[in-house]
N, C-alpha and C positions, 0 to 999 in steps of 0.2 A: 504493500500500500504506500509506504513512503516513497518508493521508486516511482509510482504512478503520479504522486503529488509533484515530485521533482520534474517529471516529464511534462506535466501540464503547465508547471511554472515556466519551464524552458520554452514551450510552445507559445505561451502568453507573451513572454519577453520578446521572442522573435517577431510575433505579430505587431507588438508595439513599436519595435525598431523599424519594421517594414513600413508601418503607417507613418512614422515620423519622416522616414526617407522619402516617402511618396508625397508628403504634404508640399503643396506648391508654395514657393516664395512669392510674396505679394510685392511686385515691383511698382514703383510710382514715379511720376515725373510730371512737370507742367508741359505745355505746348511750347517748344523751342526748336523749330525746324532749322537745319536738317537733323539735329541731334535727337530730339524727342518730339514725336508728333504721331498721334494715332492714325492719321490719314496716310502716312508714308509707309514704305516697305518695312515690315517687321517693327513698326513703331519708331522708325528713324535710325540714324547711324549709331548713336550712343546706346539706344535700347537694344539694337541688334547685336552690338559687340557684347554688351553686358549679359543678355539672355543666352547668347552662344557660349560665352565663357562659363556661365553657371551650369548650362546643360552639359558641357564637357566635364564639369566637376561633379555631375550626378544630381543636380538640383533642377526639378521642374519649376516653372515660374509662370506667372500671369501678370499682365501689365494693365495699369489703370492710369488714366490721365486726369489730373485735377489741377486747380490753380496752385501756384508755388507755395503760398502760405499754408494751405491745407495739406499739401504733400509733406512739408517739413514738420508740421504739427502731428500728422499721422504717424510719421516715423518715430517721433519722440514718445508718442502714446502707445506705440506698438501695433497700430492698426495696419501699418505697412512694414514689411521687412527690409526693403532695399530702396533707397532713393537713388535713382539712376544717375543723375547729373548734378553732382555737388562740387562746388569749389571749396577748398579748405578754409575753415574759419574756426578759431579756438572755441567759441561758444557752442558750435555744433558738436563738439566732442562730448558734450553732456547728453546728447541725444542718440548718438550712434558712433560706430567705429569706422574710420576712413580706410579705404583700400589704398593701394599705391596708385600712381597716375596711370590712366589708360588712354587718355587723349590730352592734347595740349591746345588750349584756346589762346589764339594770338589776336589781339585787337590791333588792327592796322588802319592807317589813313589811306584814302583814295583821293586821287586828283585827276584832272583832265590830262590826257597824254601830251597835249601841246603846252601845258603849263610848266614853267621852269622852277618848280617848287622842290626844295630839299628840306629834310627833317632830320636833325640830330638832337635837338632839344626844343621844348615848347616855346621858348622865346622867339625862335625863328618863325613861328606861325602866328604871332600876335597881330600881324597886319592882314590876315586872311579871314574872310567869313567862312565859318565851318558849320555845316548842317549836323545837328545832333537830335536824336530821338528823345522826345519828352519823357522824363522819368528814368532814363537809362543812367547807370553808373559805368563809366569807362575805365577810370583809374583815379586814385585819390589826387594825384598831381594835376591831372587834366580837369577833374571836377572842381577842384578848389582854385584853379587859376582864373581870377576874375578879369584879367586883361584879354583873354581869348575872346574873339568875336563869335559867340555861339548863336546859331540860328535854329530855334526849336522847330521840329517838324513831327508829324504823326508817325512816320515809319521810315525804315531804311529805303524802301522802294521810292518814296517821295524824295528822300535826300539824294539818292543817286541820280534821279531824273533831273533834279535841280542842278546837280554837279555837271551832268552832261550838257545841260542847257547854259552853262556858265553863269548861273544865278548865284552860286556859291563857289568857293575855290577848293574846298575840301569837305569830305565827310569821313566817317570812320565806323568800323563794325568788326566783330569777330570774323576772321578770314573765311571760315567754313560757312558761316551764316551769309556773308556777303556773296560768296560764290554761288550759294544756293539761290539767292534772290536774283543775282545777275543772270543766271541761266534761264530765268523766266522773263527777262527783259528783252526788248527788241535789240537787234544787232546794232542799231544806231547808238543805243545807250551803252551796250557792252563794249563796243569798239572805241568809245570815246574816253573811257576811264582806265586807270591802272592803279595798282597798289604802290605806295611808297615802301622802300625796302625795310626800313627799321620799324619794328612793331612798337606801339605805344606801351603795351603791357602783355604779359604772358601769365596765364593761370592754368594750373594743372586740373584736369577733371577726374573725379573719383566717384566711386559708389560710397554711400553712407549706409551702413547696416545697423538697424535698430538695436540698441542695447537691451531692449525688451525681449529680443530673440536670444534664447540661451546659447545658441550655436553661432553667435555673431563672429567670434574670433576665428572659428573654423571656416565659416563662409568666406571671410575676408582672405584668409590664408589660401584657400583653394582657388578663389577667384584670381588672386595675384599670380598664382602658379600657372593657371590656364592662360592668362593674358600673355605671360612670358613665352609659353609654348606656342600660342597662336602666332606671335610675332616671329618665332623661330621657324615654324613650318609653313609660313606664307598665307595662312588662312586669315590673319588679321588684315593683311594688305588686300586680299580679295574682298573682304567686307567693305573696305574703304572704296574700292573700285565699284562695287555693287551700288553704292550710294552716290556715285559720281564724283568721288573725291580723289 
């Protein structure tokens, strides 16, 4: 009889372990094309990379798109397991554990191709009107520079059209985001503008795994391992190409 009890206990433990392994991780992000957007292939570039790496590590997942504040709050409360698209911030370490970098966001200036503008420091740009999207944070140095001639607009699409029409001299955006929107513009707009070489800022992109998930350290470790292996075997590069990057 004791042997039967032990056998039943072992079966129960195996079933619980299998159920835990089969439980889907709840991924969350806001709409931020081309990185995260439910209307894009596999939820966008970042969502595709993250879900692929997690799947390779043995985790099933499901993706939900909500506004940024709700996503961050949900990770802190444990309603979501993984925030897909997080820049590092010290206060967020109280909500979750960061992975290593899996993408790099570069905010770059764009100018008209025929404009002789150079950028090595912000002081060089003080004489140029620059289209900026209302409510965006670009970098602390840029945001706090009160001498820069910032022209508020509703979207990057509007900003780049104004630039192509020579109504402003510069605009700026994350490079991947800019390329995504430029690919949807007319050839007249696309061919009129170019990036300045030096980025304004660089921010590494991470997943943030909720501290409410008892396996958060394991998930991060396995994710980081699979990202490294994906870069080594070429599958990471293939995902970038799938999303037009």
